[in-house]
Residue, then its C-alpha position, 0 to 999 in steps of 0.5 A: x493647527x500647525x504643520x508639526x501637528x498635521x505631520x505627527x503620527x497618530x497616537x498608538x492609543x488610537x490604534x486598533x489592535x490587529x486580530x491575532x492570526x492562527x498559527x496552525x490553521x486558517x480560519x474556516x467558516x465551519x467551526x469544529x477544527x478542534x473537535x474533529x482534530x481531537x477525535x482524529x488524534x484519539x482514534x489514531x492513538x487507540x487504533x494505531x499508536x497505542x497497539x504499535x507502542x505495545x509491540x515495541x514495549x513487548x520486544x524491549x523485554x528482550x536483551x539486545x542479544x536475545x532480540x537479535x537471536x529471535x528477530x534475525x535467526x536463519x528461519x526468520x530471515x528466510x521468512x522475511x525474504x519470502x514475505x518482502x520478496x513475494x509482496x514486491x514481485x506481486x505488486x510490480x506484477x499488479x502494477x503492470x496488469x493493474x494499468x492495463x485493466x484500468x485502461x480497458x475499464x475506463x477507455x473502452x465499452x464492451x459486453x460484460x463491462x459491469x461484470x469485469x468491473x465487479x470482478x476486480x473488487x471481488x478480492x475486497x469482499x472475499x474472505x481471505x481463507x475462501x480465497x486461499x482454498x480456492x487458489x490451492x484447489x486450482x493450482x495444486x498439482x491435481x487442481x484444475x490449473x495445476x494438472x496441466x502445469x505439472x507436466x511442464x515442470x511448473x509447480x504453482x502451489x506449495x512453494x514461493x510461487x503460490x505465495x506470489x499468486x495469492x498476493x497477486x490475487x488480493x492486491x490487484x484491486x488496490x492498483x486498479x481502484x487507485x488508477x481509475x479516477x486519475x485516468x478518468x480525469x486524463x482527457x483523451x484530447x491530450x492523446x489526440x493533440x500528441x498524435x496531431x503533433x506527430x507523436x507515435x503511440x509509444x511516445x504518447x504512452x511514455x511521455x504523457x500517459x505514464x507521467x500523469x499516472x506516476x503518483x497514483x501508480x506509486x500509491x496503488x503499488x504501496x497499497x498492494x505491497x503493504x497488503x501483501x506483506x501483512x496478508x496471512x489468510x490467503x497465503x497459508x493454504x497455497x504456501x505449503x508453510x515449510x520452514x526456510x522454504x515457503x513460510x511467511x513471517x506472519x505465520x512465523x509470528x503465529x507459530x511464536x504466539x502459539x508457543x507462548x514466545x510473546x516477546x519473540x513474536x513482537x521482536x519479529x513484528x517489530x522488524x517487519x514494522x520497520x522495514x514496511x515504514x522504511x519502504x513506505x517512506x521511500x515510496x512517499x518520498x518518490x511520490x512527492x518528488x514526482x509530483x514536482x514534474x507532473 
């Protein structure tokens, strides 16, 4: 055997072809990727994509001038301002009190804790119409709470304040239940270490606790905001439903449908859908950015 034969590279015919690597997924010991992906896409198409596409198709029956007249009328703009503004204010308030509620439920033991924990979930189980009637009964001028607010010049029902109260009621569980598992994983040892290094309470909260809760807080905020934008049943009983004052956008859509103005209703729904998508996109982008520093 010559040196040339020894140094010669092996023939390509003797090589075993390398297995092809999947382009879109990793190999798994559990089969069924194709089936589960197909079921997922089918369900999302039937429940989400097709209905939303139908809204856009129905709104496309309008000419551009008709679409602008229906979707951006003075009445519709007033409804948008109330719907998105009240949902945003309620989500911020729930964000503040949701952190405090979660902290009390996770960090402390006290009598009646199980009852308080169950009450947090009550808006999930309570029918929205029942919640609206209960809130209207409480905060009406002659209600149990409203009768004490009226002499002070505070009108908590049948105006935008009532809308915000209803959205706070239905949005609080989203923030609490989103923060709860993250706060349970946040060990108290980290707080004790910060205190041993000389950090005060506010420094510990601002530099350790709140940054760790940031992504989960934004998720709870987004869920509460999205629920508030689409809420109908609990709001109409306490809002007053006065055009240009206390009329929400979902109610305006219902009014258009009752008048058989289906294209106009779809135009208003399409604007709400676009704004909701935009705000959720911004919140998700902030979440992705904040995770880089946690």
